[in-house]
Every structure is written in C-alpha cells, then in structure tokens.
C-alpha positions as CSV (number, residue, x, y, z in Angstrom):
1,M,61.5,10.8,-68.6
2,K,58.9,13.7,-68.7
3,P,55.9,11.3,-68.1
4,F,58.1,10.1,-64.8
5,F,59.2,13.7,-63.8
6,Y,56.1,15.5,-63.8
7,G,54.7,11.9,-61.9
8,Q,57.6,12.9,-59.2
9,Y,56.8,16.8,-59.2
10,F,52.9,16.0,-58.2
11,T,53.7,13.5,-55.9
12,A,55.9,15.7,-54.1
13,M,53.6,18.5,-54.6
14,S,50.9,16.4,-53.0
15,K,52.6,15.8,-50.0
16,F,53.5,19.2,-49.8
17,T,50.3,20.6,-49.7
18,F,48.8,17.3,-47.0
19,N,51.9,18.2,-44.7
20,R,50.2,22.0,-44.8
21,F,46.8,21.5,-44.5
22,I,48.0,18.7,-41.4
23,T,50.2,21.7,-40.0
24,Y,47.2,24.7,-40.3
25,F,44.6,21.7,-39.1
26,L,46.9,21.3,-36.0
27,R,46.9,25.5,-35.8
28,G,43.9,25.8,-36.0
29,L,43.2,23.2,-33.2
30,L,45.2,24.5,-30.8
31,F,43.2,27.8,-30.9
32,V,40.3,26.4,-30.9
33,V,40.0,23.4,-28.5
34,P,41.1,26.1,-25.9
35,L,38.9,29.0,-26.3
36,A,35.2,26.7,-27.6
37,L,36.2,24.7,-23.5
38,T,36.7,28.2,-22.1
39,V,33.9,28.8,-23.1
40,Y,32.0,26.1,-22.8
41,V,32.6,25.8,-19.2
42,I,32.0,29.6,-18.5
43,F,28.8,29.1,-19.9
44,Q,27.6,25.9,-18.1
45,S,29.1,27.9,-15.2
46,L,26.9,31.4,-15.6
47,D,23.7,28.6,-16.5
48,W,24.0,26.7,-13.7
49,I,24.1,29.5,-11.3
50,D,21.1,31.5,-13.8
51,G,19.2,27.9,-12.9
52,L,19.3,28.5,-9.3
53,I,16.1,30.6,-9.2
54,P,13.8,29.5,-11.4
55,V,12.4,32.0,-13.5
56,D,11.3,32.4,-16.9
57,I,13.9,34.9,-18.3
58,P,17.2,34.0,-19.0
59,G,19.7,35.7,-16.7
60,L,17.5,36.9,-14.7
61,G,18.4,34.6,-12.2
62,F,22.3,35.3,-12.8
63,I,22.3,38.9,-12.4
64,L,19.4,38.3,-8.9
65,I,22.1,35.9,-7.1
66,V,24.9,38.3,-8.2
67,S,22.9,41.7,-7.1
68,A,22.1,39.4,-3.7
69,V,25.2,38.4,-2.9
70,T,26.6,41.9,-3.9
71,F,24.1,43.4,-1.4
72,L,24.6,40.8,1.2
73,G,28.6,41.3,1.2
74,F,27.6,45.9,1.5
75,L,25.6,44.3,4.5
76,V,29.2,42.1,6.0
77,S,31.1,45.1,5.9
78,F,29.1,48.0,7.1
79,F,29.7,48.7,11.0
80,I,26.3,49.1,11.9
81,T,24.8,45.2,11.0
82,R,28.3,43.5,11.0
83,P,27.7,42.5,14.6
84,F,24.6,40.9,13.8
85,F,26.6,38.6,11.2
86,E,29.6,37.5,13.2
87,Y,27.1,36.9,16.2
88,F,25.2,34.9,13.5
89,E,28.4,33.2,12.8
90,K,29.4,32.4,16.4
91,Y,26.8,30.3,17.0
92,L,26.5,28.9,13.8
93,I,30.2,27.6,14.0
94,K,29.6,25.7,17.5
95,I,27.4,23.5,15.1
96,P,29.5,20.1,15.2
97,L,29.6,19.2,11.1
98,V,28.0,22.7,10.5
99,N,31.5,23.8,12.0
100,I,33.8,21.9,9.8
101,I,32.1,22.1,6.5
102,Y,31.4,25.9,6.6
103,S,35.2,27.0,8.5
104,S,36.8,24.6,5.6
105,L,34.7,26.8,2.6
106,K,35.6,29.7,4.3
107,D,38.5,29.4,4.4
108,L,39.3,28.0,0.9
109,I,36.8,30.5,-0.7
110,G,38.7,33.6,1.5
111,A,42.1,31.7,0.6
112,F,41.3,33.2,-3.6
113,V,39.1,36.8,-2.5
114,G,39.8,37.2,0.7
115,D,41.1,40.4,2.4
116,Q,43.8,38.0,3.4
117,K,44.6,36.0,0.3
118,K,46.6,32.5,0.1
119,F,48.3,31.0,-3.1
120,N,50.4,34.1,-3.4
121,K,53.6,33.1,-2.4
122,P,55.0,31.0,-5.1
123,V,58.2,28.9,-3.3
124,L,60.4,26.1,-4.4
125,V,60.7,23.4,-1.8
126,A,63.5,21.5,-2.0
127,M,62.8,17.0,-1.4
128,D,66.1,16.1,-0.7
129,E,69.3,17.4,1.5
130,N,70.9,18.2,-1.7
131,R,68.1,20.2,-3.4
132,R,68.6,17.7,-6.6
133,L,64.6,17.2,-6.7
134,L,63.0,20.8,-6.2
135,K,59.2,20.8,-6.2
136,L,56.6,24.0,-6.5
137,G,54.3,25.4,-4.2
138,F,52.2,28.0,-2.5
139,V,53.2,29.1,1.5
140,T,49.5,28.9,3.0
141,N,50.8,29.9,6.4
142,E,53.9,30.9,7.3
143,S,53.9,30.0,11.6
144,L,53.0,26.9,13.3
145,K,53.9,28.1,16.6
146,T,50.7,27.1,18.4
147,I,51.3,23.0,17.2
148,D,54.6,23.2,18.3
149,L,56.6,23.6,14.9
150,E,58.5,26.5,15.3
151,G,60.8,27.0,12.5
152,Y,58.5,25.1,10.2
153,I,56.0,26.6,7.8
154,S,52.3,25.4,6.1
155,V,52.9,24.9,1.9
156,Y,50.8,23.5,-0.6
157,M,52.1,21.9,-3.8
158,P,49.2,21.6,-6.6
159,H,49.2,18.9,-8.9
160,S,49.0,18.9,-12.6
161,Y,46.7,18.5,-14.9
162,A,43.8,18.3,-12.0
163,W,42.7,20.8,-9.4
164,S,43.8,19.0,-6.3
165,G,47.1,18.8,-4.4
166,N,49.1,18.2,-0.8
167,Q,50.0,20.3,2.1
168,F,53.5,20.1,3.6
169,L,54.6,21.2,6.4
170,V,58.1,22.1,5.9
171,D,61.3,23.3,7.8
172,K,62.1,27.0,6.6
173,K,65.7,25.3,5.7
174,F,64.4,24.1,2.7
175,I,62.6,26.7,1.0
176,T,63.1,29.3,-1.2
177,P,61.0,32.2,-2.6
178,L,60.7,32.4,-6.0
179,N,60.8,35.1,-8.1
180,M,57.5,35.4,-10.0
181,S,53.7,36.1,-10.1
182,S,51.1,34.1,-8.3
183,T,48.8,33.3,-11.7
184,A,52.1,31.9,-13.3
185,A,53.6,29.4,-10.7
186,M,50.3,28.4,-10.9
187,K,49.8,27.9,-14.6
188,F,53.3,26.6,-14.7
189,V,52.7,24.1,-12.1
190,V,48.8,23.2,-13.9
191,S,50.1,22.6,-16.9
192,G,53.1,20.5,-15.8
193,G,55.9,22.6,-16.5
194,V,54.4,23.5,-20.3
195,S,53.3,27.2,-19.7
196,G,54.0,30.1,-17.1
197,L,57.6,31.3,-17.4
198,E,56.8,33.9,-20.2
199,E,55.0,35.7,-17.7
200,K,56.6,37.7,-14.7
C-alpha cells in the first residue's frame, strides 16, 4: 500500500505545484503586460515626437519641440502678442477645408487641455422611459438653444476598449449627474466596467 500511497501523494503535490505555477504566472502576466504596453506606448510616442526634427542627438528633437510649443504658448498668452495670433486665426478659419480641420482639432484638444475643459461632467443617460437601461456619458454642451433645441444637452458616450464613441442630443429629463470623477468614469467605460468604481 505504501508505494500506492506515495504515488498519490506525489501526484497531488505535482498538481498543487503546477496550479501554483500557473497562478503565479498569470499574476506576473497581469503586472508585466500593462506595464510593458504602457512603457512601449510612451516610448513610441516620445520617439515619434523626437523624430519630427531630424537631429543626430537622441532626445534633442523632443526637447526642442517641447520648448518651442511652450514658448509659443507664452506668446499666445502674452497680451502684446495675443492680438497677432487672434488676427492670424481669424483669417485662417475662413479657408473652407482648413476651417473644418483646424476648428475640429482645436475644439477636440481644447476639450482636454483648454481653459474650459469638456468631458469633466459624467452623467447617466436613461435609454428608455422606465430607466431600465442606462448609459454613461459626458456632457459636452449644456445649451442647444442656437439650434432650437432648448431643454436638450449634448452628451458624448465613449465606446469600451476603443478610442471612439457617439455623440447624442438628449432631453435633460433623461439625464442624471453622476457622483464620480471624470477620470474614474472614463476608466469605467473604456474598461468595459472592469475598473474605475474604486476611485472617487
């Protein structure tokens, strides 16, 4: 009986060891993959920016671009030079195709880094009268009077696991402000509801 008992014991131990190995491997994978992808995306972004100015010194192109953009931001903010940029922009947006591209990009970037940021008011949108189906979105415009839609607001609803979404014009009666930060709300939506609720 002893050989049989030892055989069962070693089989159980081997199974236990293998299960532990798989558990530790998956935990390591959960840590390494997001970290590696984050580092990769940041590195590729910095490398792309650095490559915009062809210089032989690595990192110099990135420093020059950041310095130039910062200096330009200073000039745009300075009361003496600001009218020049406003005058230039005034005529720039009169060019038909340039107007669409430039205005759209400026509004999009301004929504994240401008003085009047958008995507900072998360709300729940009732998709039916009984409020049985709710979607999470972000208010992008609280007044649509200019297009004769008084009582309606503009809500952007991002897609999960994607950098895309849909924009809807919603009656205010279907809107409920959400008591959570915009960062947590965006994380909740983009992750498909996996994360974000732990943040306040």
